[in-house]
Backbone as JSON, one array per atom type, in Angstrom:
{
  "sequence": "MSAVFRRSPAPGAPRLRTRLPWWAAALPVISFIALLTLVVGTPEASAASARQGLAPLLRILAQLLHDAAW",
  "N": [[-29.36, 26.56, 25.42], [-28.38, 25.35, 22.3], [-28.42, 26.59, 19.08], [-29.11, 25.4, 15.73], [-27.28, 25.79, 13.01], [-27.22, 26.25, 9.65], [-25.59, 26.95, 6.93], [-26.08, 27.99, 3.43], [-24.56, 26.91, 0.32], [-22.29, 29.27, -1.43], [-23.34, 30.79, -4.19], [-21.46, 30.68, -6.56], [-19.71, 28.67, -5.84], [-17.87, 25.8, -6.09], [-18.95, 22.56, -6.51], [-18.85, 19.62, -4.22], [-17.21, 16.68, -5.61], [-18.89, 13.49, -5.99], [-18.99, 11.12, -7.17], [-16.51, 8.42, -7.83], [-13.63, 8.54, -9.91], [-12.94, 6.63, -12.76], [-10.31, 5.41, -12.73], [-9.93, 5.4, -9.96], [-11.29, 3.1, -9.08], [-10.32, 1.11, -10.88], [-7.68, 0.89, -10.44], [-7.01, -0.78, -7.88], [-8.06, -3.32, -8.56], [-6.43, -3.99, -10.76], [-3.98, -3.96, -9.6], [-4.48, -6.16, -7.74], [-4.86, -8.28, -9.5], [-2.38, -8.27, -10.86], [-0.61, -8.99, -8.52], [-1.54, -11.58, -7.95], [-0.96, -12.91, -10.28], [1.79, -12.97, -10.03], [2.21, -14.58, -7.93], [0.81, -16.93, -8.3], [2.29, -17.55, -10.92], [4.85, -18.47, -10.61], [5.97, -21.48, -10.09], [8.08, -22.74, -9.63], [9.53, -21.47, -7.71], [10.95, -21.76, -4.36], [11.04, -22.18, -0.72], [13.68, -22.67, 0.35], [15.28, -21.04, -1.32], [14.58, -18.47, -0.69], [15.21, -18.25, 1.97], [18.11, -18.27, 1.79], [18.42, -15.79, 0.32], [17.57, -14.1, 2.36], [19.39, -14.52, 4.54], [22.05, -13.1, 4.3], [21.01, -10.25, 4.37], [19.91, -10.39, 6.97], [22.39, -10.89, 8.56], [23.85, -8.43, 7.88], [22.19, -6.78, 9.13], [22.2, -7.74, 11.63], [25.33, -7.09, 12.35], [25.09, -4.32, 11.98], [23.57, -3.67, 14.19], [25.06, -4.61, 16.18], [27.36, -3.05, 16.1], [26.18, -0.39, 16.51], [25.79, -0.77, 19.46], [28.03, -0.54, 20.6]],
  "CA": [[-29.52, 25.56, 24.36], [-27.53, 25.87, 21.12], [-29.24, 26.5, 17.84], [-28.44, 24.56, 14.74], [-27.04, 27.06, 12.02], [-26.78, 25.51, 8.31], [-25.36, 27.94, 5.84], [-26.07, 27.64, 2.08], [-23.31, 27.1, -0.15], [-22.25, 30.31, -2.24], [-23.72, 30.59, -5.67], [-20.57, 30.38, -7.45], [-18.9, 27.88, -5.11], [-17.81, 24.55, -6.8], [-19.66, 21.42, -5.78], [-18.02, 18.56, -4.5], [-17.63, 15.44, -6.62], [-19.46, 12.49, -5.03], [-18.67, 9.93, -7.85], [-15.27, 8.26, -8.01], [-13.21, 8.63, -11.24], [-12.89, 5.31, -13.24], [-9.22, 4.95, -12.39], [-9.76, 4.86, -8.63], [-11.92, 1.57, -9.12], [-9.49, 0.17, -11.8], [-6.17, 0.46, -9.79], [-6.91, -1.85, -6.83], [-8.38, -4.52, -9.22], [-5.5, -4.19, -11.55], [-2.81, -4.34, -8.65], [-4.77, -7.45, -7.27], [-4.6, -9.26, -10.51], [-0.85, -8.27, -10.63], [0.06, -9.73, -7.53], [-2.14, -13.02, -8.08], [-0.3, -13.62, -11.14], [3.09, -13.18, -9.65], [2.19, -15.65, -6.94], [0.36, -18.25, -9.09], [2.74, -17.9, -11.95], [6.17, -19.03, -10.22], [5.7, -22.71, -9.42], [9.62, -23.16, -9.47], [10.03, -20.75, -6.51], [10.97, -22.45, -3.11], [11.19, -21.41, 0.27], [15.04, -22.49, 0.44], [16.05, -19.93, -2.09], [14.22, -17.24, 0.14], [16.28, -18.39, 3.28], [19.36, -18.0, 1.44], [18.43, -14.42, 0.11], [17.28, -13.41, 3.73], [20.57, -14.54, 5.43], [22.84, -11.97, 4.05], [20.15, -9.17, 4.97], [20.15, -10.73, 8.38], [23.64, -10.81, 8.87], [24.29, -7.03, 7.99], [21.49, -6.06, 10.2], [23.01, -8.07, 13.14], [26.32, -6.42, 12.29], [24.79, -2.78, 12.31], [22.84, -3.59, 15.82], [26.33, -4.95, 16.97], [28.33, -2.02, 15.97], [25.5, 0.52, 17.24], [25.69, -1.08, 20.74], [29.42, -0.19, 21.19]],
  "C": [[-28.91, 26.06, 23.0], [-28.6, 25.6, 19.91], [-28.7, 25.99, 16.73], [-28.43, 25.61, 13.62], [-26.51, 26.22, 10.82], [-26.54, 26.93, 7.43], [-25.4, 27.39, 4.28], [-24.95, 27.86, 1.51], [-23.33, 28.62, -1.05], [-22.73, 29.94, -3.46], [-22.65, 30.2, -6.69], [-19.47, 29.28, -6.87], [-18.83, 26.39, -5.84], [-18.27, 23.37, -5.84], [-18.66, 20.18, -5.6], [-18.14, 17.45, -5.14], [-17.9, 14.16, -5.49], [-19.0, 11.07, -5.73], [-17.02, 9.86, -8.12], [-14.86, 8.21, -9.67], [-13.04, 7.07, -11.46], [-11.56, 4.74, -12.87], [-9.08, 4.69, -10.95], [-10.35, 3.52, -8.21], [-10.87, 0.59, -9.59], [-8.18, -0.15, -11.07], [-6.27, -0.62, -8.71], [-7.16, -3.19, -7.66], [-7.12, -4.88, -9.97], [-4.09, -4.63, -10.63], [-3.17, -5.79, -8.01], [-4.38, -8.63, -8.25], [-3.19, -9.38, -10.7], [-0.25, -9.22, -9.85], [-0.51, -11.2, -7.49], [-1.43, -13.71, -9.23], [1.03, -13.77, -10.73], [3.17, -14.44, -8.62], [1.82, -16.96, -7.47], [1.41, -18.49, -10.14], [4.22, -18.4, -11.65], [6.2, -20.24, -9.48], [7.22, -23.23, -8.93], [10.13, -22.63, -8.03], [9.96, -21.72, -5.23], [11.25, -21.78, -2.18], [12.84, -21.45, 0.78], [15.77, -21.28, -0.26], [15.72, -18.51, -1.18], [15.12, -17.06, 1.37], [17.73, -17.8, 2.59], [19.42, -16.4, 1.02], [18.19, -13.71, 1.33], [18.39, -13.26, 4.53], [21.54, -13.48, 5.27], [22.27, -10.58, 4.84], [20.37, -9.44, 6.7], [21.3, -10.38, 9.25], [24.27, -9.24, 9.08], [23.32, -6.35, 9.19], [21.9, -6.56, 11.61], [24.28, -7.36, 13.45], [26.15, -5.07, 12.72], [24.33, -2.79, 13.78], [24.22, -3.7, 16.7], [27.2, -3.68, 17.1], [27.71, -0.68, 16.82], [25.67, 0.38, 18.75], [27.16, -0.81, 21.47], [29.6, 1.05, 21.11]]
}
């Protein structure tokens, strides 16, 4: 049978921080608000422009894969 051994911390050892700093809670909130404003704030964006922007990238990737196969 094994015995449980607990060692007390050294008297001069620093204690672990158990509280979060203020910025650790604020950064996710700020990021969420920024992304939400980007999504809601662009009513003139359309899916057609996204396809046109994605087509050259897909063409380049296809060319790279084709060249790598030979």
